[in-house]
C-alpha positions in Angstrom: 28.3 34.4 18.8 27.7 31.9 21.6 23.9 32.7 21.5 23.9 31.9 17.7 25.6 28.6 18.4 23.0 27.7 21.0 20.2 28.6 18.7 21.8 26.6 15.9 22.3 23.6 18.2 18.7 23.8 19.4 17.4 24.0 15.8 19.4 21.0 14.8 18.2 19.0 17.8 14.6 20.0 17.1 14.9 18.9 13.4 16.4 15.6 14.5 13.5 14.9 16.9 11.0 15.8 14.2 12.6 13.4 11.7 12.8 10.7 14.3 9.2 10.7 15.3 7.6 11.6 11.9 5.6 9.3 9.8 6.6 7.9 6.5 4.5 6.0 3.9 4.6 4.2 0.6 2.1 3.0 -1.9 -1.4 4.6 -2.0 -4.1 4.7 0.7 -7.1 2.7 -0.3 -10.4 1.7 1.2 -10.0 -1.8 2.8 -13.7 -2.2 3.6 -14.2 -5.0 1.0 -10.8 -6.6 1.2 -12.2 -9.7 2.7 -15.2 -9.8 0.2 -13.2 -10.6 -2.9 -14.1 -14.0 -4.3 -12.6 -16.0 -7.1 -14.9 -16.3 -10.1 -17.4 -13.7 -8.8 -16.2 -10.1 -9.2 -14.9 -8.5 -12.3 -12.6 -5.5 -12.9 -15.4 -3.0 -12.7 -16.5 -4.2 -9.3 -12.9 -4.3 -7.9 -12.3 -0.8 -9.2 -15.6 0.4 -7.6 -14.6 -1.1 -4.3 -10.9 -0.1 -4.2 -10.3 2.6 -6.9 -7.4 2.5 -9.3 -4.7 0.0 -8.4 -1.3 1.1 -7.3 0.2 -1.2 -9.9 -1.0 -3.4 -12.8 1.2 -6.2 -14.1 0.7 -8.7 -17.0 1.0 -12.3 -15.9 2.4 -15.2 -17.9 2.1 -18.9 -17.1 -0.1 -18.5 -14.0 -1.4 -22.0 -12.9 -5.0 -20.7 -12.8 -4.8 -19.0 -16.2 -4.7 -15.5 -14.8 -3.4 -12.9 -17.2 -3.3 -9.6 -15.2 -2.5 -8.6 -11.6 -3.7 -5.5 -9.8 -1.9 -4.5 -6.6 -3.2 -2.2 -3.9 -0.7 -1.4 -1.2 -0.1 1.1 1.5 2.6 1.0 4.1 3.4 3.6 6.8 5.6 3.9 9.8 5.8 6.3 12.6 8.1 6.9 15.6 11.1 6.8 13.3 10.2 3.4 11.8 9.7 1.7 15.2 6.1 0.9 14.3 5.3 -0.1 10.7 1.9 -1.2 9.3 1.1 -2.3 5.8 -1.9 -3.5 3.9 -1.7 -5.2 0.5 -4.3 -6.6 -1.8 -3.4 -8.6 -4.9 -6.1 -9.4 -7.4 -5.5 -11.5 -10.4 -7.8 -11.5 -13.4 -8.4 -14.0 -16.3 -8.6 -13.0 -19.9 -12.4 -12.2 -19.4 -11.6 -9.7 -16.6 -13.0 -12.0 -13.8 -11.1 -12.5 -10.5 -9.2 -15.8 -10.8 -7.0 -15.4 -7.7 -6.5 -13.0 -4.8 -4.7 -12.4 -1.5 -5.0 -9.8 1.2 -2.3 -9.2 3.9 -2.4 -6.8 6.8 0.7 -6.5 9.0 
């Protein structure tokens, strides 16, 4: 019985270590190559989709100061070592009624 207890204890300790150092993530991985190339009034939805793929989230916008009507969000966050090191990348692209970029922001932490 003592051998079984030692094996159980070792299995629990091993599982705890694996959980503590494992990676966790949220959002969807996306290609950040062109994140700094987005320009207001230049790209349209087709170009943004070609660069980054389908957005993680799309949201209608009301009363935006620049007249933007839709927001596409690309985000990916991940952590490792039990959350001790967290990295995130988020790109927000707003479009006007004609589907042209009217505002954007990129943040990498």
